[in-house]
N, C-alpha and C positions, 0 to 999 in steps of 0.2 A: 824899141817898144810903139814910138810914135808911127811909125812904117805899118805895123799892127793898125794902129787907129785909123790910119788915112785908109788902108783898105778896106776895115769895119764900114767905115763913114760911105767910101762909095757904093760895098753892098748894101748899108739900110736905103741910100736912093735910089737901084736899083728898084730893088722890090716896090717901091710906091708907084702905084699905077691909077690916074685919076678914069672913076668908075660910077654912073649913073644907082641913084639910093634909088632904092623900092623901097615898099610898104615895111620888110622886112629887111631883116639882116643879112650878109653872105653870111656863109660859114663854109670850110672846107670837106664837112662833115656831118650831113644831114641837115636842117633849115634851122630861120633864126625865131623869135621870138616876138616880134611886133613893136610896138610902141610899151617904151616904158619911163614913166617918169622918173621914178625914186628906185633906183636898185642897190646893189653894195656888192663888194670883193674881197677877198682875200687873196694874198700875191704871193708865195714865198718865193725866193730868188738866188742866183749867185752872184758874186761879184769879183771882178778881175781888176785890181788897182796895183799903185805903186807907195808905199809910204819908210821914208826914213830909207830909201835908197834901195828897198829890195821888194820882192813881188811880194803882192798880200792873193789870200783866197779867204774870202767872208760870203759870210752868206748875211743875207740879204728879204726881210719879210716887212708887208704892206697889208693895209687893209682901211678901207674907206667906205662913203655912203656917196652913190653917181646921181647926179639930177639932171634931167633932160638928156643923159646920154651921152653928154658932152661933158660936162662939171666933176671932180674929185675931190672928196675932201676926208683925210683922216691921217695914217700917224705909218711912220715906216721907221725900221728898228735895223743897225746894222752889226754884228760883231765878227772880228776876226776866225779863220779856222787855222791857221796854219800857226807856228810858233816859230817866227822871224824872227833874227837877232838883228838890230841895225847898225846899220855902218859905221858907227860911231862908237859902237861898242866891242870892246876886244873879248870879250870873254862867252863864247859862243854857247854855252850853259843856261841864258838868258834869252830871254824872249817882250819883246813889247805885243802888250795885251790892249786891243782896240775896242771900247762898244760905245756905238753912239745912238742917238735917233731923235725923232720930232714931231715936228706937224706935216704933212704933206699935203699939197694942193696938184689939180691936174688939169690941164686942158686935153682931151680927146677929140681929134681934127676929124670928121667921115667917119664916125663908129660903126656905120652900117655896110663900109667895105670892106669887104674881103681880107686887104692890107691895107690899112692907115698906120700914122703919126697920132704918136702921145707924149703931149712935155711935161713931168711932172718937175716938181721944186719942195723939198725936205727941205725946212730950219727946224734947228734943234740945237743940243749940248751933249757932250758926252765923256768920256773919262778914256785916255791914258795911263800905263801902269806898267812897269818892268815886272816880271815872276822869273823864278827856274822854271826847265822845259823838266817835260814828265817827271820820274817821282821825285826829283830834287824838289818840286812846288810843296812839298809835304813840309820842307821848313821853316813856312812861313813870309809875312811879307814885311820884309827888311826897306823893299824900297822904294813905298809910297806910291802917290798916286798925282794924277794934277787935271786938269777940265777942261774943253774950250768949246768953244761954240763953231755954230760952222751950218754953211747956207751949202744944197749942192741941188743945181738945176741940171736938166737935162732932156734926151731926146729920144725915143724911143721909138721901131714899128711893131705892130701887133697885128700877128693873122688872128681871126676867128674861127677857132679850132672845131667848136659845138657852142650851140645855144649860150653854154654856159661855161667855156672854157675860152682861153685865149694866151695865146703866146705871142710872149713882146723879147726883143733883143734890142739892146740902144748902148749908148754913149751919156756918160755927165761927170760935171767936176767939181769937183770938193772943195772948196773953201773954207780954211779955217782960220781962227783968230782966238788970243786969246791965251794962245798951251805955252806955259815957260817952264816946260817940266825937269826939274833938278834933283839927280840921287846920287848916293854913294856906290861907283861900280863896285866889284868886286877885285878890280885888277888893276881900276886908276881912282882917283880922287872925288873925280866927279865929272859927270855924263850929261851933256845939256839935249834938248830934247824939242823946239820949238814948233809954231805954226806950217810953217816953209815948209820943212818936214815931212807933214802930213797932207799940205794940199797935193792933190793928183788929179789926172783921169783915171776913167774907171767904165769897163767893159761888165754892161747887165744882161743877164738873163735869167729867163723866169718863167712860172704860168701865173695867167688870171683867172680864179674862178670865183664865180659868181653870177648875180641878177642882174644883164646889163639893157 
């Protein structure tokens, strides 16, 4: 996976070109919207990462207010999509569910350029819990949950598609603290998942809609 992240980082760098700024933003289709002191955005997206030794597919969503095109402040939320079994768990009928979110701040560099960079930072908290896969989830919640704090800085390249939509792709790193999740497994006495098991690099892809 390290090779994949390196290749992706090189691709992001190759996309960045210095362009002269006009009064209106450059867009791939149509024309830009001109000057906006205060805007807003909503951004559904996808995240590929790793946790507890396994590949994780997650939904990510964010929304916020944009000031002078360059500074954004809002919130972000992440939730795992695939039912992955941690490498320290023997019973493959179980999966780890991660949900977390918090405050998101972002600086957007040269937003009027067709291709530009932005630097998001999300700080907040989340929940880790084990559960049964599929139909077995109706058994109940015998495993409890634990909570954690996280900080996730990142960098992403954006393409202005039209005046109200931007495509973004980037990478981030999730730093987790405070997680010490013990639960009684079905085939062993005790399993422990810690903060270091949830730390990890991530690839992010999505579309940002709004008034820029």
